[in-house]
Every structure is written in C-alpha cells, then in structure tokens.
C-alpha positions as CSV (number, residue, x, y, z in Angstrom):
1,X,0.0,-0.3,0.2
2,X,1.2,3.2,-0.8
3,X,1.8,6.2,1.5
4,X,-0.3,9.3,0.3
5,X,1.0,12.9,1.0
6,X,-2.4,14.8,1.7
7,X,-0.6,18.3,2.5
8,X,1.2,17.6,-1.5
9,X,-2.8,17.3,-2.5
10,X,-3.8,20.3,-1.5
11,X,-0.6,22.3,-2.4
12,X,0.1,23.0,1.3
13,X,3.2,22.9,3.8
14,X,2.5,20.9,6.8
15,X,2.5,24.0,9.0
16,X,-0.8,24.9,7.1
17,X,-3.6,26.4,9.5
18,X,-7.3,25.5,9.2
19,X,-7.9,28.3,7.2
20,X,-5.4,27.8,4.8
21,X,-6.8,24.1,4.4
22,X,-10.5,25.3,4.0
23,X,-9.3,27.6,1.3
24,X,-7.1,25.1,-0.4
25,X,-9.9,22.6,-0.8
26,X,-12.7,25.0,-2.1
27,X,-10.3,26.3,-4.7
28,X,-9.4,23.0,-5.9
29,X,-13.1,21.6,-5.5
30,X,-14.3,24.0,-8.0
31,X,-11.7,23.3,-10.4
32,X,-12.2,19.7,-10.5
33,X,-15.6,19.5,-9.4
34,X,-17.2,16.5,-11.8
35,X,-20.1,19.0,-12.6
36,X,-17.8,21.6,-13.8
37,X,-14.8,20.1,-15.1
38,X,-15.4,16.9,-17.7
39,X,-11.8,16.5,-18.6
40,X,-10.0,13.1,-18.0
41,X,-8.8,12.6,-14.6
42,X,-10.9,15.5,-12.8
43,X,-13.0,13.3,-11.2
44,X,-10.1,11.2,-9.9
45,X,-8.5,14.3,-8.7
46,X,-11.4,15.4,-6.9
47,X,-11.5,12.2,-5.2
48,X,-8.0,12.8,-3.9
49,X,-8.4,16.5,-2.8
50,X,-11.8,15.5,-1.0
51,X,-9.9,12.5,1.0
52,X,-6.9,14.8,1.8
53,X,-9.5,17.5,3.3
54,X,-11.3,14.7,5.0
55,X,-7.8,14.0,7.3
56,X,-6.4,17.3,7.3
57,X,-9.7,19.4,8.3
58,X,-10.4,17.2,11.0
59,X,-7.9,17.5,13.9
60,X,-8.1,14.2,15.3
61,X,-6.8,12.6,12.2
62,X,-4.5,14.8,11.3
63,X,-2.7,14.8,14.3
64,X,-2.7,10.9,13.9
65,X,-1.9,10.9,10.5
66,X,1.3,13.8,11.2
67,X,2.4,11.4,13.8
68,X,2.5,8.4,11.6
69,X,3.8,9.8,8.5
70,X,6.7,11.8,9.7
71,X,9.7,11.0,7.5
72,X,8.0,9.2,4.9
73,X,7.7,10.0,0.9
74,X,4.6,10.0,-1.3
75,X,4.2,6.6,-3.1
76,X,6.2,4.8,-0.5
77,X,5.6,1.3,0.6
78,X,3.4,1.8,3.9
79,X,1.9,-0.5,6.8
80,X,0.4,0.9,9.6
81,X,1.7,-0.5,12.9
82,X,0.1,-3.8,14.2
83,X,-1.7,-2.0,17.0
84,X,-3.1,0.8,15.2
85,X,-6.6,-0.3,14.7
86,X,-7.0,-1.4,18.4
87,X,-5.3,2.3,19.6
88,X,-7.3,4.6,17.4
89,X,-11.0,4.9,17.0
90,X,-12.3,7.7,14.6
91,X,-15.6,9.1,14.2
92,X,-17.1,9.6,11.2
93,X,-16.7,13.5,10.7
94,X,-19.6,15.6,9.3
95,X,-16.8,16.3,6.3
96,X,-16.7,12.4,5.4
97,X,-20.5,12.8,4.4
98,X,-20.0,16.1,2.6
99,X,-16.7,14.9,0.7
100,X,-19.0,12.6,-1.4
101,X,-16.2,10.7,-2.4
102,X,-17.6,6.8,-2.7
103,X,-14.1,5.7,-3.3
104,X,-11.6,6.6,-0.8
105,X,-8.1,4.9,-1.2
106,X,-6.9,1.8,0.6
107,X,-4.3,3.9,2.3
108,X,-7.6,6.1,3.9
109,X,-9.6,3.0,4.7
110,X,-6.7,1.0,6.4
111,X,-5.9,4.0,8.8
112,X,-9.3,5.5,9.3
113,X,-12.2,2.6,8.6
114,X,-14.3,4.4,6.2
115,X,-15.3,1.3,4.8
116,X,-17.0,0.6,8.1
117,X,-19.4,3.8,7.8
118,X,-22.7,2.8,7.0
119,X,-23.7,2.9,3.2
120,X,-26.3,5.5,4.0
121,X,-23.5,7.9,5.3
122,X,-22.3,7.8,1.7
123,X,-23.2,10.6,-0.4
124,X,-22.3,11.5,-4.0
125,X,-19.9,14.5,-4.8
126,X,-22.8,16.5,-6.3
127,X,-24.1,16.7,-2.3
128,X,-21.3,19.4,-1.9
129,X,-22.5,22.9,-1.9
130,X,-20.2,25.5,-2.3
131,X,-20.2,29.4,-2.5
132,X,-19.0,30.8,-5.6
133,X,-15.9,32.9,-5.8
134,X,-15.4,36.4,-5.6
135,X,-14.6,38.3,-8.5
136,X,-12.5,41.5,-8.7
137,X,-12.7,44.2,-11.6
138,X,-11.5,47.4,-12.2
139,X,-14.2,50.3,-13.3
140,X,-13.1,53.5,-14.7
141,X,-16.0,56.3,-13.9
142,X,-15.8,60.1,-14.9
143,X,-14.7,62.4,-11.8
144,X,-17.7,64.3,-12.3
145,X,-19.8,61.4,-11.2
146,X,-18.4,61.4,-7.8
147,X,-19.4,65.2,-7.4
148,X,-23.4,64.6,-6.9
149,X,-23.6,60.6,-7.4
150,X,-24.9,58.8,-10.6
151,X,-26.2,55.7,-11.8
152,X,-24.2,54.0,-14.6
153,X,-25.2,50.6,-16.5
154,X,-22.1,48.3,-16.8
155,X,-21.9,45.0,-19.0
156,X,-19.6,42.4,-17.7
157,X,-18.3,39.1,-18.8
158,X,-19.6,36.5,-16.5
159,X,-19.3,32.5,-16.6
160,X,-22.2,30.5,-16.6
161,X,-22.6,26.6,-16.0
162,X,-25.5,25.2,-18.5
163,X,-27.5,22.6,-18.1
164,X,-24.9,20.0,-19.7
165,X,-22.4,21.0,-17.2
166,X,-20.4,23.1,-19.5
167,X,-18.8,26.5,-18.2
168,X,-19.9,29.3,-21.2
169,X,-19.4,33.2,-20.9
170,X,-22.1,35.8,-21.5
171,X,-22.7,39.5,-21.1
172,X,-24.4,40.4,-17.9
173,X,-25.7,44.0,-17.6
174,X,-25.9,45.7,-14.3
175,X,-27.1,48.9,-12.9
176,X,-24.3,50.6,-10.9
177,X,-24.8,53.4,-8.2
178,X,-21.7,55.6,-8.0
179,X,-21.9,57.1,-4.3
180,X,-21.4,60.6,-3.8
181,X,-17.9,61.8,-2.6
182,X,-16.6,58.3,-3.9
183,X,-12.9,58.7,-4.1
184,X,-10.4,56.8,-6.8
185,X,-9.4,53.4,-5.2
186,X,-12.3,52.6,-3.4
187,X,-14.0,49.5,-3.6
188,X,-17.8,48.9,-4.8
189,X,-19.3,45.6,-3.5
190,X,-22.0,44.0,-5.3
191,X,-23.2,41.0,-3.3
192,X,-24.2,37.9,-5.2
193,X,-22.9,39.3,-8.7
194,X,-19.3,37.0,-8.5
195,X,-19.1,33.5,-9.4
196,X,-22.1,31.1,-9.4
197,X,-22.1,28.9,-6.7
198,X,-22.3,25.2,-7.0
199,X,-25.2,22.6,-6.3
200,X,-27.7,25.5,-4.8
201,X,-24.6,27.6,-3.0
202,X,-24.8,30.9,-2.8
203,X,-23.3,33.2,-5.5
204,X,-19.8,35.0,-4.7
205,X,-19.5,38.8,-4.4
206,X,-18.4,41.3,-7.1
207,X,-15.6,43.8,-6.0
208,X,-15.1,46.8,-8.2
209,X,-12.3,49.0,-7.7
210,X,-12.9,52.4,-8.7
211,X,-10.5,54.7,-10.9
212,X,-11.0,58.2,-12.4
213,X,-10.9,58.7,-16.1
214,X,-8.8,61.8,-16.8
215,X,-10.7,65.1,-16.3
216,X,-10.1,68.1,-18.6
217,X,-10.1,70.6,-15.5
218,X,-9.7,69.0,-12.5
219,X,-7.1,66.2,-11.0
220,X,-7.8,64.2,-7.8
221,X,-5.5,62.9,-4.7
222,X,-7.7,61.5,-2.6
223,X,-10.6,64.0,-1.6
224,X,-8.5,67.1,-2.7
225,X,-9.1,68.4,-6.2
226,X,-6.5,70.6,-7.9
227,X,-6.7,72.9,-11.3
228,X,-4.1,75.0,-12.9
229,X,-5.6,78.6,-13.4
230,X,-4.0,80.9,-15.9
231,X,-3.6,84.5,-14.5
232,X,-2.2,87.4,-16.5
233,X,1.0,88.9,-15.3
234,X,-1.1,92.2,-14.3
235,X,-3.5,89.9,-12.1
236,X,-0.5,88.3,-10.3
237,X,1.1,91.5,-9.6
238,X,-1.7,93.7,-8.5
239,X,-3.8,91.1,-7.3
240,X,-7.6,90.1,-8.7
241,X,-10.5,88.4,-7.9
242,X,-11.1,85.5,-10.7
243,X,-13.8,82.9,-11.1
244,X,-12.7,79.3,-10.8
245,X,-14.6,76.4,-11.0
246,X,-15.6,73.9,-8.2
247,X,-17.6,70.6,-8.2
248,X,-20.6,72.6,-6.5
249,X,-20.3,75.6,-8.9
250,X,-17.9,78.5,-9.7
251,X,-16.7,80.6,-7.1
252,X,-14.7,83.7,-6.9
253,X,-10.9,83.4,-6.0
254,X,-8.9,86.1,-4.8
255,X,-5.2,86.6,-5.9
256,X,-2.9,88.0,-3.6
257,X,-0.6,91.3,-4.7
258,X,3.1,89.8,-5.9
259,X,2.0,86.3,-6.6
260,X,4.6,84.2,-8.1
261,X,4.2,81.7,-10.8
262,X,3.4,78.2,-9.7
263,X,2.0,79.8,-6.3
264,X,-0.7,77.4,-5.0
265,X,-3.9,78.7,-3.1
266,X,-6.3,76.5,-1.3
267,X,-10.4,77.0,-1.2
268,X,-11.2,74.8,1.7
269,X,-13.7,72.5,1.5
270,X,-14.1,72.8,-2.1
271,X,-13.1,69.4,-3.3
272,X,-14.7,66.1,-3.4
273,X,-17.6,66.0,-1.0
274,X,-17.6,63.8,2.1
275,X,-17.8,64.0,5.8
276,X,-14.7,66.0,5.6
277,X,-14.7,67.3,2.1
278,X,-11.4,67.8,0.3
279,X,-9.8,70.9,-0.7
280,X,-9.4,72.7,-4.2
281,X,-6.0,73.6,-4.8
282,X,-5.3,76.1,-7.2
283,X,-2.0,76.5,-9.0
284,X,-1.3,80.0,-10.7
285,X,0.2,79.7,-14.2
286,X,1.3,83.1,-15.3
287,X,0.6,83.7,-18.9
288,X,2.5,86.3,-20.7
289,X,1.3,88.1,-23.8
290,X,3.1,88.0,-26.8
291,X,5.1,91.0,-28.0
292,X,3.7,90.9,-31.5
293,X,2.1,94.3,-31.9
294,X,3.9,97.7,-31.7
295,X,1.7,98.5,-28.8
296,X,2.7,95.7,-26.8
297,X,6.3,96.1,-27.4
298,X,5.9,99.7,-26.4
299,X,4.4,98.2,-23.4
300,X,7.2,95.9,-22.6
301,X,9.9,98.7,-23.4
302,X,8.3,101.0,-20.9
303,X,8.7,98.0,-18.1
304,X,12.2,97.4,-19.0
305,X,12.8,101.1,-18.6
306,X,10.8,102.1,-15.8
307,X,10.8,99.0,-13.4
308,X,14.3,98.3,-11.8
309,X,14.3,94.4,-12.2
310,X,17.0,91.6,-12.6
311,X,15.3,88.5,-13.4
312,X,18.8,86.7,-12.8
313,X,19.5,88.2,-9.1
314,X,20.6,85.5,-6.9
315,X,20.9,82.9,-9.7
316,X,23.8,80.6,-9.1
317,X,24.7,80.9,-13.1
318,X,25.1,84.3,-12.9
319,X,28.5,83.7,-10.8
C-alpha cells in the first residue's frame, strides 16, 4: 500500500492552518468538481483532494496522520503499526458525508476505517454545496460622477454553467450606483454578482475598484482636487478676484498681490464631497502676452525702462 501525502494533494505545507486547508480545498474543488470539469482525470483528482480534506480538516485525524507519516515520502510502501486499529478509533465527521467521494483509497480505509461507515452515510460528490468565488474588476468612471453621485449601466462577461455541465461566458448588464463623494481606489461591492455557486450554494460577490478617467479641468488626489489657473501678469502682480470652477459651482477666488508663478492657493472644503470634504488646490500659471504688436512692444519697453528688475538676481549661474 502506498503512502499518500495529503498536504501535497492540497498544495500545502505541513504548517498550514485550518483556514489554509479550507481555502485550498474550496479552490481545488471548484476546479475539479465533476459538475464543472469534464476532462479526463478530473473526477479522480476531486476524490484525491476530498480524501485529503477529510483527514486534514479533522484535528484528530490530522494529528494521527502527522504522527504516523513523519519521514515518509509519497508513493513509499507503507503499513500501519500492528496495534493501529486497536489504539485509534475515529468517528465519522460531517466532512466525510459532505466529501462525497465513495471510493476513498485503501490507504485511507486502512487508517481511518471508512469502509465500516454505514452505506446511507456515504453521499455522492454532487451533494457538496459551495459558495461561488468572489470576482474582482476595475471600473473607470468620470470624476464628475463623484460630485453628485450617479447611476451607470455596466456590462460584464461572466461564467455560466449550462444544463449540460459546461461553462460558457455571457454578457451580464448591471445598474451600478456611484456614491456621492467616492474617491479613486475605493471598492464597490455588489453582493451575489460574483462567480456562481455550486449545487445551490450562494453566488460570490463582485468587487469593483474605482478609477477616474482623465478630466479636462480637475485632477484628484484622495478628496483634494487641483487645477491650473491661467492668470495675466498684472493679475498676479496687482492682485485680482478670479472666477474658478468647483464641484458645487464656480466661486470667486482672491489672488493676492505679487503672487509668483506656480503659487498654490487653497479653497477649503471645495474638493470632493464627504464627511470631511477635500480642498480645491489652485496653482497659478502666469501667461505672458506676446510682443507681436507695436503697442505690446511699447508696453514691454516701458516696463524694461521704468521697473528696476533683475530676473537673474541670486541665480547661481550668474556667478
């Protein structure tokens, strides 16, 4: 009789936790379940992982298996100690009935005596109910959808199990509510819109990560918005009141006198809405008029003559 490495069957290390075992079994069961996978060898693989899960998910069986199998390799010839059956009595766990593999290996039966279980306790693999897998996707929305909230229609390609047991893909149309004030990177959860469950199990959930499409005016960083505001040289030099956009409508922003190019001004609470609204960060971009007319040239000549100004004062390259 060959020794079976149940940890290898589930792709786990011997130090795996109970949660690791549960997760690994669910993932492999979805992959090899006879109702889903019609390839040759899938049913045998499903029985293999079911048997491994039956042992490793039961603390009593797992401890006995670990103690017995120390130093053994898969496929190695194996016989349990002569007093094994007398010193070990294992009750049939609920997992045995759920596992549904009617033909556990000789190795299993020799150790855990499943052959002594009553026939009515043995159920087929089709009795397993499993929750569907959660799905994850990225959705790109307009930044302005976050200003007031919105309803959007999205189309997803989702797997579907046919009556013949085959998996096919179909389009699924969903109405998606965009919450007011949502920020980039947030996750929208759609309950029951993930992968289908097996044998009556509930469907998984769909998790959509929100991303913003480029906006012609605003840039977003968390709840703060930023814009580049073109200003004339005299507006920056003398100060001015300038109309600027915000998510809630335009406001008048006061430009202080002698503002330099690149200066940032903050309109508090004028970013994306929320319990703690973000700010609108306004970066000044001084736009100089071209000297392409006699009047413009005369104005620049007057400035050059009458304003004592050295643009390179303190510049390292002037030394």
